[in-house]
NUNUTI-31154 format. One record per residue (C-alpha): residue number from 1; x, y, z. Coordinates in pm, 1 decimal. Layout:
<pts>
<pt><n>NUM</n><c1>X</c1><c2>Y</c2><c3>Z</c3></pt>
...
</pts>
This chain:
<pts>
<pt><n>1</n><c1>7458.4</c1><c2>8067.6</c2><c3>10896.5</c3></pt>
<pt><n>2</n><c1>7457.2</c1><c2>7977.5</c2><c3>10576.6</c3></pt>
<pt><n>3</n><c1>7519.2</c1><c2>8285.3</c2><c3>10298.2</c3></pt>
<pt><n>4</n><c1>7564.3</c1><c2>8054.8</c2><c3>9976.3</c3></pt>
<pt><n>5</n><c1>7464.2</c1><c2>8081.2</c2><c3>9628.5</c3></pt>
<pt><n>6</n><c1>7278.6</c1><c2>8397.7</c2><c3>9586.3</c3></pt>
<pt><n>7</n><c1>7425.7</c1><c2>8545.1</c2><c3>9879.7</c3></pt>
<pt><n>8</n><c1>7755.8</c1><c2>8492.8</c2><c3>9853.0</c3></pt>
<pt><n>9</n><c1>7753.4</c1><c2>8581.2</c2><c3>9453.5</c3></pt>
<pt><n>10</n><c1>7587.7</c1><c2>8959.9</c2><c3>9591.5</c3></pt>
<pt><n>11</n><c1>7885.1</c1><c2>8990.5</c2><c3>9870.9</c3></pt>
<pt><n>12</n><c1>8127.2</c1><c2>8924.4</c2><c3>9581.0</c3></pt>
<pt><n>13</n><c1>7968.4</c1><c2>9158.9</c2><c3>9397.4</c3></pt>
<pt><n>14</n><c1>7993.6</c1><c2>9464.7</c2><c3>9666.3</c3></pt>
<pt><n>15</n><c1>8369.3</c1><c2>9338.0</c2><c3>9765.1</c3></pt>
<pt><n>16</n><c1>8451.7</c1><c2>9383.0</c2><c3>9386.3</c3></pt>
<pt><n>17</n><c1>8288.2</c1><c2>9719.3</c2><c3>9374.7</c3></pt>
<pt><n>18</n><c1>8423.1</c1><c2>9873.3</c2><c3>9698.5</c3></pt>
<pt><n>19</n><c1>8774.0</c1><c2>9771.6</c2><c3>9631.7</c3></pt>
<pt><n>20</n><c1>8740.2</c1><c2>9971.8</c2><c3>9283.9</c3></pt>
<pt><n>21</n><c1>8591.5</c1><c2>10258.3</c2><c3>9469.5</c3></pt>
<pt><n>22</n><c1>8842.3</c1><c2>10280.3</c2><c3>9743.8</c3></pt>
<pt><n>23</n><c1>9159.3</c1><c2>10217.9</c2><c3>9445.5</c3></pt>
<pt><n>24</n><c1>8969.3</c1><c2>10519.1</c2><c3>9310.3</c3></pt>
<pt><n>25</n><c1>8976.8</c1><c2>10722.3</c2><c3>9587.1</c3></pt>
<pt><n>26</n><c1>9317.6</c1><c2>10649.7</c2><c3>9727.6</c3></pt>
<pt><n>27</n><c1>9442.4</c1><c2>10741.3</c2><c3>9369.9</c3></pt>
<pt><n>28</n><c1>9315.6</c1><c2>11069.6</c2><c3>9388.4</c3></pt>
<pt><n>29</n><c1>9358.3</c1><c2>11153.5</c2><c3>9788.0</c3></pt>
<pt><n>30</n><c1>9651.0</c1><c2>10958.2</c2><c3>9811.5</c3></pt>
<pt><n>31</n><c1>9765.3</c1><c2>10839.1</c2><c3>10180.3</c3></pt>
<pt><n>32</n><c1>9804.6</c1><c2>11065.5</c2><c3>10486.7</c3></pt>
<pt><n>33</n><c1>9416.6</c1><c2>11184.6</c2><c3>10547.3</c3></pt>
<pt><n>34</n><c1>9207.1</c1><c2>11071.2</c2><c3>10830.5</c3></pt>
<pt><n>35</n><c1>8998.0</c1><c2>10750.0</c2><c3>10812.6</c3></pt>
<pt><n>36</n><c1>8672.6</c1><c2>10986.1</c2><c3>10820.7</c3></pt>
<pt><n>37</n><c1>8780.4</c1><c2>11134.0</c2><c3>10483.0</c3></pt>
<pt><n>38</n><c1>8793.3</c1><c2>10787.2</c2><c3>10347.6</c3></pt>
<pt><n>39</n><c1>8477.3</c1><c2>10703.9</c2><c3>10477.0</c3></pt>
<pt><n>40</n><c1>8313.2</c1><c2>10988.0</c2><c3>10383.7</c3></pt>
<pt><n>41</n><c1>8430.5</c1><c2>10910.5</c2><c3>9984.8</c3></pt>
<pt><n>42</n><c1>8309.9</c1><c2>10524.0</c2><c3>10037.4</c3></pt>
<pt><n>43</n><c1>7978.8</c1><c2>10631.4</c2><c3>10108.9</c3></pt>
<pt><n>44</n><c1>7944.3</c1><c2>10906.8</c2><c3>9870.5</c3></pt>
<pt><n>45</n><c1>8047.7</c1><c2>10624.9</c2><c3>9594.1</c3></pt>
<pt><n>46</n><c1>7840.0</c1><c2>10377.2</c2><c3>9762.0</c3></pt>
<pt><n>47</n><c1>7521.5</c1><c2>10595.9</c2><c3>9755.3</c3></pt>
<pt><n>48</n><c1>7603.0</c1><c2>10728.1</c2><c3>9446.1</c3></pt>
<pt><n>49</n><c1>7566.6</c1><c2>10359.4</c2><c3>9305.8</c3></pt>
<pt><n>50</n><c1>7251.4</c1><c2>10271.4</c2><c3>9473.1</c3></pt>
<pt><n>51</n><c1>7421.8</c1><c2>10051.7</c2><c3>9747.3</c3></pt>
<pt><n>52</n><c1>7212.9</c1><c2>10020.8</c2><c3>10108.1</c3></pt>
<pt><n>53</n><c1>7479.0</c1><c2>10039.7</c2><c3>10372.9</c3></pt>
<pt><n>54</n><c1>7503.1</c1><c2>10196.9</c2><c3>10746.0</c3></pt>
<pt><n>55</n><c1>7759.5</c1><c2>10376.6</c2><c3>10864.2</c3></pt>
<pt><n>56</n><c1>7920.6</c1><c2>10381.8</c2><c3>11208.1</c3></pt>
<pt><n>57</n><c1>7676.3</c1><c2>10101.5</c2><c3>11262.7</c3></pt>
<pt><n>58</n><c1>7632.2</c1><c2>9988.3</c2><c3>11657.7</c3></pt>
<pt><n>59</n><c1>7655.6</c1><c2>9613.7</c2><c3>11744.7</c3></pt>
<pt><n>60</n><c1>7563.9</c1><c2>9471.9</c2><c3>12106.1</c3></pt>
<pt><n>61</n><c1>7813.3</c1><c2>9180.8</c2><c3>12233.3</c3></pt>
<pt><n>62</n><c1>7557.9</c1><c2>8896.0</c2><c3>12373.7</c3></pt>
<pt><n>63</n><c1>7727.7</c1><c2>8716.6</c2><c3>12678.5</c3></pt>
<pt><n>64</n><c1>7515.6</c1><c2>8429.6</c2><c3>12794.0</c3></pt>
<pt><n>65</n><c1>7178.4</c1><c2>8571.5</c2><c3>12777.6</c3></pt>
<pt><n>66</n><c1>7281.5</c1><c2>8922.2</c2><c3>12828.7</c3></pt>
<pt><n>67</n><c1>7332.6</c1><c2>9184.2</c2><c3>12563.0</c3></pt>
<pt><n>68</n><c1>7602.3</c1><c2>9457.7</c2><c3>12606.1</c3></pt>
<pt><n>69</n><c1>7653.7</c1><c2>9783.7</c2><c3>12450.9</c3></pt>
<pt><n>70</n><c1>7947.2</c1><c2>9804.5</c2><c3>12483.2</c3></pt>
<pt><n>71</n><c1>8024.8</c1><c2>10082.7</c2><c3>12231.3</c3></pt>
<pt><n>72</n><c1>8163.2</c1><c2>9854.6</c2><c3>11896.5</c3></pt>
<pt><n>73</n><c1>8096.1</c1><c2>10044.9</c2><c3>11587.4</c3></pt>
<pt><n>74</n><c1>8142.6</c1><c2>9895.0</c2><c3>11225.8</c3></pt>
<pt><n>75</n><c1>8266.7</c1><c2>10146.8</c2><c3>11000.3</c3></pt>
<pt><n>76</n><c1>8055.4</c1><c2>10055.7</c2><c3>10712.5</c3></pt>
<pt><n>77</n><c1>7783.5</c1><c2>9769.4</c2><c3>10692.6</c3></pt>
<pt><n>78</n><c1>7694.5</c1><c2>9720.7</c2><c3>10299.5</c3></pt>
<pt><n>79</n><c1>7358.5</c1><c2>9523.4</c2><c3>10183.6</c3></pt>
<pt><n>80</n><c1>7381.2</c1><c2>9339.6</c2><c3>10537.8</c3></pt>
<pt><n>81</n><c1>7613.1</c1><c2>9174.1</c2><c3>10376.2</c3></pt>
<pt><n>82</n><c1>7958.6</c1><c2>9268.4</c2><c3>10393.1</c3></pt>
<pt><n>83</n><c1>8151.7</c1><c2>9460.7</c2><c3>10675.0</c3></pt>
<pt><n>84</n><c1>8410.4</c1><c2>9762.2</c2><c3>10598.4</c3></pt>
<pt><n>85</n><c1>8692.3</c1><c2>9795.0</c2><c3>10845.8</c3></pt>
<pt><n>86</n><c1>8862.0</c1><c2>10140.5</c2><c3>10723.4</c3></pt>
<pt><n>87</n><c1>9221.2</c1><c2>10217.7</c2><c3>10880.1</c3></pt>
<pt><n>88</n><c1>9497.8</c1><c2>10440.2</c2><c3>10843.7</c3></pt>
<pt><n>89</n><c1>9786.5</c1><c2>10283.7</c2><c3>11005.5</c3></pt>
<pt><n>90</n><c1>10169.3</c1><c2>10215.5</c2><c3>10949.9</c3></pt>
<pt><n>91</n><c1>10073.9</c1><c2>9843.9</c2><c3>10885.5</c3></pt>
<pt><n>92</n><c1>9792.9</c1><c2>9598.6</c2><c3>10904.5</c3></pt>
<pt><n>93</n><c1>9847.4</c1><c2>9392.9</c2><c3>11202.2</c3></pt>
<pt><n>94</n><c1>9704.8</c1><c2>9080.2</c2><c3>11336.6</c3></pt>
<pt><n>95</n><c1>9463.5</c1><c2>9230.3</c2><c3>11596.5</c3></pt>
<pt><n>96</n><c1>9320.0</c1><c2>9429.0</c2><c3>11303.2</c3></pt>
<pt><n>97</n><c1>9214.7</c1><c2>9080.2</c2><c3>11116.4</c3></pt>
<pt><n>98</n><c1>9109.3</c1><c2>8955.9</c2><c3>11503.5</c3></pt>
<pt><n>99</n><c1>8895.9</c1><c2>9276.0</c2><c3>11500.5</c3></pt>
<pt><n>100</n><c1>8734.1</c1><c2>9250.1</c2><c3>11176.3</c3></pt>
<pt><n>101</n><c1>8668.7</c1><c2>8831.0</c2><c3>11232.5</c3></pt>
<pt><n>102</n><c1>8488.4</c1><c2>8969.3</c2><c3>11558.2</c3></pt>
<pt><n>103</n><c1>8300.8</c1><c2>9188.2</c2><c3>11354.2</c3></pt>
<pt><n>104</n><c1>8150.9</c1><c2>8971.3</c2><c3>11122.3</c3></pt>
<pt><n>105</n><c1>8072.5</c1><c2>8733.9</c2><c3>11390.8</c3></pt>
<pt><n>106</n><c1>7886.4</c1><c2>8973.6</c2><c3>11612.9</c3></pt>
<pt><n>107</n><c1>7727.6</c1><c2>9124.3</c2><c3>11303.1</c3></pt>
<pt><n>108</n><c1>7613.3</c1><c2>8789.3</c2><c3>11122.0</c3></pt>
<pt><n>109</n><c1>7798.9</c1><c2>8905.6</c2><c3>10789.8</c3></pt>
<pt><n>110</n><c1>7982.6</c1><c2>8653.4</c2><c3>10598.3</c3></pt>
<pt><n>111</n><c1>8259.3</c1><c2>8877.8</c2><c3>10450.5</c3></pt>
<pt><n>112</n><c1>8444.0</c1><c2>9168.6</c2><c3>10545.3</c3></pt>
<pt><n>113</n><c1>8721.9</c1><c2>9395.5</c2><c3>10380.9</c3></pt>
<pt><n>114</n><c1>8997.1</c1><c2>9561.0</c2><c3>10600.4</c3></pt>
<pt><n>115</n><c1>9088.9</c1><c2>9852.3</c2><c3>10424.1</c3></pt>
<pt><n>116</n><c1>9419.0</c1><c2>10032.4</c2><c3>10509.1</c3></pt>
<pt><n>117</n><c1>9477.2</c1><c2>10396.0</c2><c3>10338.0</c3></pt>
<pt><n>118</n><c1>9782.3</c1><c2>10492.0</c2><c3>10465.0</c3></pt>
<pt><n>119</n><c1>10020.9</c1><c2>10299.4</c2><c3>10232.5</c3></pt>
<pt><n>120</n><c1>10210.4</c1><c2>10412.8</c2><c3>9885.1</c3></pt>
<pt><n>121</n><c1>10015.1</c1><c2>10148.1</c2><c3>9713.2</c3></pt>
<pt><n>122</n><c1>9628.4</c1><c2>10056.3</c2><c3>9845.2</c3></pt>
<pt><n>123</n><c1>9597.6</c1><c2>9690.0</c2><c3>9714.4</c3></pt>
<pt><n>124</n><c1>9907.2</c1><c2>9646.7</c2><c3>9999.5</c3></pt>
<pt><n>125</n><c1>9656.3</c1><c2>9753.8</c2><c3>10251.2</c3></pt>
<pt><n>126</n><c1>9356.7</c1><c2>9542.9</c2><c3>10129.0</c3></pt>
<pt><n>127</n><c1>9280.3</c1><c2>9229.1</c2><c3>10339.7</c3></pt>
<pt><n>128</n><c1>8941.3</c1><c2>9021.5</c2><c3>10281.9</c3></pt>
<pt><n>129</n><c1>8806.7</c1><c2>8802.4</c2><c3>10530.2</c3></pt>
<pt><n>130</n><c1>8519.2</c1><c2>8573.1</c2><c3>10528.4</c3></pt>
<pt><n>131</n><c1>8345.7</c1><c2>8387.1</c2><c3>10799.0</c3></pt>
<pt><n>132</n><c1>8117.0</c1><c2>8097.4</c2><c3>10726.7</c3></pt>
<pt><n>133</n><c1>8134.4</c1><c2>8122.8</c2><c3>10341.9</c3></pt>
<pt><n>134</n><c1>8209.6</c1><c2>7873.1</c2><c3>10052.4</c3></pt>
<pt><n>135</n><c1>8592.8</c1><c2>8000.1</c2><c3>9914.5</c3></pt>
<pt><n>136</n><c1>8498.2</c1><c2>7846.0</c2><c3>9515.0</c3></pt>
<pt><n>137</n><c1>8237.2</c1><c2>8111.4</c2><c3>9561.5</c3></pt>
<pt><n>138</n><c1>8453.2</c1><c2>8361.8</c2><c3>9523.5</c3></pt>
<pt><n>139</n><c1>8628.3</c1><c2>8552.7</c2><c3>9239.1</c3></pt>
<pt><n>140</n><c1>8974.5</c1><c2>8442.7</c2><c3>9219.3</c3></pt>
<pt><n>141</n><c1>9125.5</c1><c2>8832.1</c2><c3>9182.3</c3></pt>
<pt><n>142</n><c1>8958.3</c1><c2>8870.1</c2><c3>9495.0</c3></pt>
<pt><n>143</n><c1>9149.8</c1><c2>8614.5</c2><c3>9726.9</c3></pt>
<pt><n>144</n><c1>9446.0</c1><c2>8716.0</c2><c3>9759.4</c3></pt>
<pt><n>145</n><c1>9441.4</c1><c2>8521.2</c2><c3>10095.3</c3></pt>
<pt><n>146</n><c1>9357.9</c1><c2>8154.6</c2><c3>10134.4</c3></pt>
<pt><n>147</n><c1>9032.5</c1><c2>8276.5</c2><c3>10353.1</c3></pt>
<pt><n>148</n><c1>9069.6</c1><c2>7903.1</c2><c3>10544.0</c3></pt>
<pt><n>149</n><c1>9400.9</c1><c2>8027.4</c2><c3>10659.9</c3></pt>
<pt><n>150</n><c1>9281.8</c1><c2>8350.9</c2><c3>10787.8</c3></pt>
<pt><n>151</n><c1>8985.6</c1><c2>8144.8</c2><c3>10996.7</c3></pt>
<pt><n>152</n><c1>9236.0</c1><c2>7874.3</c2><c3>11147.4</c3></pt>
</pts>
């Protein structure tokens, strides 16, 4: 799936907005709340700014020729381009990266944000993951990690 050009630019705009909104929310509320509280606030911000999104979107797993409803849910899917996986954990683990990459593959979305609100400074809880997305199209300030390394 090719998400170059306008789709890549739109996905980058969405992630920039979401990161800014998440930082504002975290500054206002701090760490320590349940994931659902931060999700509700992000939904409010997305709706207020006119973004189309789906909350707790069910995704099926395709195995051979069968679609299986295994109960997987994406926390937020924004504009059918960006998957948001929200966490409130002591620290992000490799399994969280794997979970988001799997959600990207299953949903066909090119870009995802892993956001851990259980940190003193939110930038320490942000991870941007890319699937089939030209790395040169991303704003340098969004690329804390090399996307190619995350997929290796």
